C-alpha positions in Angstrom: -0.2 -0.1 -0.1 1.2 3.6 -0.8 2.5 5.4 2.3 -0.3 8.4 2.2 1.1 12.0 1.7 0.5 14.9 4.3 -1.8 16.2 1.7 -3.9 12.7 1.7 -3.7 13.0 5.5 -5.3 17.2 5.3 -8.0 15.8 2.8 -9.3 13.1 5.2 -8.9 15.4 8.2 -11.1 17.7 6.5 -13.6 15.2 5.9 -13.9 13.6 8.9 -14.2 16.7 10.1 -17.0 17.3 8.0 -18.9 14.7 9.3 -18.2 15.8 12.6 -19.9 18.9 12.6 -23.1 17.0 10.9 -23.1 15.3 14.2 -22.2 17.6 16.7 -24.4 20.8 15.5 -27.4 18.9 15.4 -26.8 17.9 18.8 -26.0 21.6 19.7 -29.0 23.1 22.0 -30.7 19.7 21.8 -33.5 19.5 24.8 -32.3 15.9 25.0 -28.4 16.3 25.2 -27.4 13.7 27.6 -25.2 14.7 30.0 -22.9 12.7 32.5 -19.8 13.3 34.9 -16.7 11.3 33.7 -14.0 10.2 37.1 -12.1 13.6 36.4 -15.5 15.5 37.2 -15.3 16.9 33.6 -18.9 16.5 31.9 -19.2 14.6 28.5 -22.2 14.6 26.3 -23.7 12.1 23.9 -22.0 14.5 21.3 -18.9 14.2 22.4 -18.7 10.1 22.2 -21.1 9.9 19.2 -18.4 12.6 17.5 -15.3 10.7 18.4 -16.9 7.1 17.3 -17.6 8.9 13.7 -13.9 9.9 13.7 -12.4 6.8 14.8 -14.5 5.1 12.0 -13.3 6.7 9.2 -9.8 6.4 10.4 -9.7 2.5 11.2 -11.5 2.0 7.6 -9.3 4.9 6.1 -5.5 4.7 7.9 -6.4 1.3 9.7 -2.2 1.4 10.7 -2.3 4.6 12.7 -2.8 4.6 16.0 -5.4 6.8 17.8 -5.5 8.8 20.8 -9.3 10.2 21.9 -10.1 11.8 24.9 -13.4 9.8 25.3 -11.4 6.4 24.4 -8.3 6.6 25.0 -5.4 5.4 22.8 -5.7 2.6 20.5 -2.9 1.2 18.3 0.8 1.5 18.3 2.3 3.5 15.5 5.1 6.3 14.7 1.3 7.8 13.1 -0.6 9.2 16.0 -4.2 10.9 14.8 -5.2 12.8 17.7 -8.9 13.6 18.8 -11.0 16.2 21.0 -14.3 15.5 19.4 -16.2 18.3 21.4 -13.2 21.2 23.0 -15.1 23.1 25.0 -17.7 20.8 26.1 -18.9 22.7 29.2 -19.6 25.6 26.5 -21.3 23.3 24.4 -24.0 21.7 27.3 -24.8 25.4 28.1 -25.5 26.5 24.6 -22.5 28.5 24.1 -21.0 28.4 20.9 -17.0 28.3 21.7 -16.2 25.2 21.2 -14.7 23.0 17.9 -13.7 19.7 17.2 -9.8 19.2 16.7 -8.4 16.6 14.7 -4.4 16.4 14.9 -2.0 13.8 13.2 1.1 13.2 14.7 4.0 11.6 13.0 7.5 10.5 15.4 5.8 13.0 18.5 5.4 16.2 16.3 2.3 17.6 15.3 2.1 17.7 11.4 -1.3 18.7 11.0 -4.4 20.4 12.6 -7.7 20.8 11.8 -10.2 23.2 14.1 -13.8 22.8 12.7 -16.5 25.4 14.5 -19.6 24.9 12.7 -21.7 26.7 15.8 -19.1 29.6 14.7 -19.6 28.7 11.2 -16.0 28.7 10.9 -12.8 25.9 10.1 -9.2 26.5 10.5 -6.5 24.2 9.3 -2.4 23.9 9.2 -0.5 21.1 7.8 3.6 21.0 7.9 5.2 23.7 5.0 1.5 24.1 4.0 0.5 27.7 6.0 -2.6 28.4 8.3 -5.9 28.6 6.1 -9.3 29.8 7.5 -12.6 29.6 5.9 -16.1 29.9 6.8 -18.5 27.5 7.0 -22.3 26.9 6.7 -25.5 28.0 4.6 -24.4 30.8 2.1 -20.9 30.8 2.9 -18.7 30.4 -0.5 -15.6 32.3 -0.1 -12.2 31.1 -0.6 -10.0 30.1 2.4 -8.4 32.9 3.5 -3.9 32.4 4.5 -3.6 33.3 8.1 -0.4 35.3 10.0 0.1 36.4 13.5 0.3 40.0 14.6 3.0 41.9 14.2 2.8 43.9 17.5 6.7 43.7 18.9 6.2 44.9 22.6 4.0 43.6 25.5 2.8 47.2 26.3 0.9 46.9 23.3 -0.1 43.6 23.4 -3.4 41.8 23.6 -3.5 38.3 25.6 -6.1 35.7 26.6 -5.0 33.2 29.7 -8.6 31.2 29.6 -9.2 31.0 33.6 -8.4 32.4 36.5 -9.0 29.5 38.2 -6.6 27.0 36.1 -3.7 29.6 36.8 -4.7 30.4 40.3 -4.8 25.6 40.9 -1.1 26.1 39.2 0.3 27.8 41.6 0.7 30.7 39.1 -2.1 33.8 39.6 1.2 35.6 40.4 2.8 35.4 37.2 -0.6 35.7 35.1 -1.4 39.1 37.2 2.1 39.8 37.0 1.9 39.6 33.4 -1.1 41.3 33.4 -0.1 44.2 34.6 2.8 44.8 31.4 0.2 44.2 28.7 -2.5 46.6 27.2 -5.6 44.2 27.3 -6.7 40.8 29.1 -9.6 38.3 28.0 -10.5 35.4 28.7 -11.6 34.0 25.4 -11.2 30.2 26.2 -10.5 27.4 24.8 -9.4 27.1 21.1 -10.1 30.3 20.2 -7.5 31.8 22.1 -5.4 29.7 20.1 -7.0 30.8 16.7 -6.9 34.5 17.4 -3.5 33.8 17.9 -2.7 32.3 14.5 -5.3 35.1 12.9 -3.4 38.2 14.4 -6.1 39.7 16.9 -4.5 38.5 20.0 -0.9 38.5 20.6 -0.3 36.0 23.3 -2.4 33.3 25.0 -1.7 30.7 27.5 -3.5 28.0 30.4 -2.9 25.2 32.7 -4.7 22.0 33.2 -4.0 20.5 29.2 -3.7 17.4 27.6 -2.4 16.2 24.6 -6.2 16.2 22.7 -6.6 19.8 23.9 -3.1 21.3 22.0 -2.1 18.7 19.3 -4.4 20.5 16.9 -3.4 23.6 17.9 0.2 23.7 17.8 0.7 23.4 13.6 -2.0 26.2 13.0 -0.4 28.5 15.6 3.0 27.7 14.0 2.4 27.7 10.2 0.3 31.3 10.6 4.1 32.9 11.8 4.2 32.2 15.6 5.7 30.0 18.5 3.4 27.4 20.6 5.5 26.3 23.8 4.8 25.3 27.3 5.3 27.9 29.7 8.7 27.1 30.6 9.5 27.2 26.9 9.5 23.5 26.2 7.6 21.3 24.0 3.7 21.7 24.5 2.1 18.3 23.3 2.6 16.8 26.8 3.3 19.6 29.0 -0.1 20.1 30.8 0.3 23.7 29.7 0.6 26.0 27.1 2.3 28.9 26.1 0.9 30.4 22.2 2.5 34.0 20.5 3.0 35.4 17.8 6.7 34.6 17.7 7.5 38.2 18.4 6.4 38.0 21.9 7.3 34.6 23.2 11.2 35.3 24.7 9.7 38.3 27.0 6.7 36.6 27.8 8.8 33.6 28.9 11.1 36.1 30.6 8.3 37.9 32.5 6.7 34.5 33.9 9.4 33.2 34.6 10.0 36.0 37.2 8.6 34.1 40.4 
């Protein structure tokens, strides 16, 4: 069997995102949505599970030799090629009817994320990237016919002019880093907690300059990394290391990365 190209893999990921959007959007704001609590006390809905199943089924049929890591059904297979899935990033928003949520699909090869798709049907937006091929955004939904737009991070060069998103005060506080966040907030122009995948996509679009948070899993960040990096930004842990398994993340326009890391390190 011929080894799939990265272009083939991206086409498959976008196809799977189409299928996922159909399922998730149908269940969004449904009166009969089933919500349960997982052992880690985070919520899960029938939509989370249904979306992950449809993506897994597609991968099993089209990439049977690849391994899969998903939020709801764990890890299966063993391969240097691993698909990482967050069926609904922002489940708490989803179950409350807030439209800030998305399906995240990533391919990691030899430990490095090489493609990512972030599909947000309630926002009618989809972002994607693959290594060496840029980062892109397209408007989705009925009536949208515009071509994909290539993304580029902002050109802001100093924290005093920067807009940042920190996701949640509670997350930084529970990590013992609330003082670090407060120090950063005093150094910048504007702070907001846009949350979930949206903060990072706004970095890739050049709308936000810095985004960071704690309490993350590989399925929370794998799809985000290629998009931010292909848009010209940097994506690391909050201490400057690799982000995929760090449990935290810092994404910037690249120009502000060293300054942000240095400020956060002053504890």
